[in-house]
N, C-alpha and C positions, 0 to 999 in steps of 0.2 A: 120532195121526191121521197121513193119510198125506203123506207127505214122500217130494219127488223130489229127487235130485241126481242135475246132466249136468256134463260135461266137454265146451266147445265151444273150436274152434280158433279162431284170427284171423280166420275169411271166417262165423264163424259158424253151421259144423256140427256134430251134434256128433260129440263122441269118445268118449266113453263114460256110460253111465249106467252111475253109483254107487248109484247106491237109488229104489229106485221101489214102496213098498209100506210098508205102515202101519208105523208106528214109536211104544214107549214116551215118552212126556217125558220130560227129564234130557238129559245131557251122553252123548258119542258118541264117538269115536275113527274116524277113517277113513283111512284110506294106497291113496294111487294111486298105482300103480308105474308106469305111465308107457306102460301099453296100451290099448288102444282095445279097443270092444266083440269084437272078432273075436280079441285076446285076441293081437296085433302090439306090437309096440311104435312109439311114434309118437317124435317129436324133440326134444330141447332148447328151447324157445320158453313162448311169452309165449300162456299159454290162462284162457279165463272156469270161475268155474264158475257155476252158477244153480243156486242151492236155493229150491222152492215147498214151499207146507205151509199151504194153506189160503187164506187171499187173500191172503198172506205169499210177498214175492220178495224173493230180493237177490240182489247176481252179485258176484263181487271177482274179481282178480282173479287165477293166481299165476305163476311161473313153474321149469318145467320142468328143471333140473338133469340130468345121466347126466355 
């Protein structure tokens, strides 16, 4: 089904959309290298990752260390 995976800063602004489209069921690995949607490096700190799939939604905190 359709999957959306987005990184947000502490103010809730979207920083990077990692996935937005169809994805097959199963386990997947993904690496965020600390860049925004324009390819600029973002600072170390706390970020939120939001994953959406159909009616399901989950948000996790992540710490980016450079």
